[in-house]
N, C-alpha and C positions, 0 to 999 in steps of 0.2 A: 635415155639421153638425156643430161642435167645442161641449165644453159647457163652461166654466172654473168651479170648486168653490172657495171658496173660507172657511176655516171658521179662525172670528176665537176663537182661543184666550184671549184677555184678557176675554169674557165668561164669566162665573162662575155665573152665575144669580140670584145677587143683590144686584151692586152694579151700577148701571147708568147710566153717567158716560161724560166728556170718558177718560176712562185705558184705555176701552172698543174707543176708536173703532180703526180700523188704514186703510192705504192698502196696497193688492194687488193688484201688476200694473196701477195706476193707479188704481183704483178704492177711490174713500174709504165705507167705513159703519160703523157704529156693529151691525151685525146679526151674530148666531151664525153662519149659514150664508146663504152666499150664492153662485147658480148665475146662469149666464149663457149662453145662447147663442145661436150666428152662424153663419149660415150656411159654408162652408171657402173661398169665394170672394170674402167679405165683409172690409170693414176691422175688426179687431177691435177698435180704440181708438175707434169711433164708436158711441153707446148708441144712432143711431137704425140702424145696421144688424141688429140685434140681433131674434130670433124668441123666443125664450122668455125668463121671469127666476121664480127661483123664490128670496121672502127669509122667511128664517127667523126672527123676533124682531127684527125692524132699525125703526127708525124714517128711515133714511134711504139712499141708496144715491146716488154722484155721481163723475163722473170728468170732472175738468178743469171748464170751466164750466157742464158739461150735469147739469142736478140730475134723476136716474132716480124717484125716489121722494122723497118728501116727507110727511112724517105728524109729528103733537103725541104721538102714543102708537106703542107696539112695534107691529110687525105682522107677520102671517103672508100674503104675497102669493104667488101662483101666478098668471102672465099667460102668454098665448100670443097672438101677430100673425101676423096670416093674409091678408096684399095687404092689402085696406080694412075687415078685421074682426079684432072684440081680443075676447076672453076671459079674465076676471076671474076670480078666488076671493081673495075678501081676509079676514080671522077677525082678532079682538084685542078689542077695548076693545067694548062694546055701542052706543059713539059715538065713529063713527071720521070724521073729514073728509082724508084726504089729497090729494095731489096727484102723480098716474105720468106722464112721459113716454111719450109716442107715436109722435112723428116725426111724425107725417099726423092728418088727422082722420079720426077713425074714423066707416064707413058703417054699422057694424053695431057693436053693443057688448051686451055683458053682464058683468054683476056678479052672481056668486055664484047662475050659471045662471039669472039675470035678465037678459030685456032692458031696455037703458033706451036716453035719447039722455045721450049727453054733453056735460058743456061743458067744449068745446073753447077752450084758449087757444095763439092762432095767434104770440103772441111765445114763450110757452114751451115748444110741442108738444109739452104737456100736457093732461090731464082730472082732472075733478076726480072723484073717488069718493067716496062718501058711506055711513054705515050711520049710522041705519035705509037705505033705497034713498029718495030721492029723485028720480020721475017727472016 
């Protein structure tokens, strides 16, 4: 496995607007810290080939025309994909509505250690993550 870690030095804790956006190694984000893990034999430019994400204080992460995270508020997200299983930890505002790219329709999914039936959008290959949980 290979993990790329990106630290956004433009995010300084008080100002949160466009000048805190970066493009690092093809990834666009406003997150303070991003970590993306891929198997060594995979295409590291393909967001669907990843196995793990960590996003600290970010509202979006994308590469080319593929949106990995899309949220109206800043969130902390840790997600692990294993075959058809998805495990997500998500924190931030009391109410969160975010879209997260999975690349496949999960057979099993959990959000903050609670099982959920994800709403999968096949056109964007993403699921809807919401807090409070909607089951």
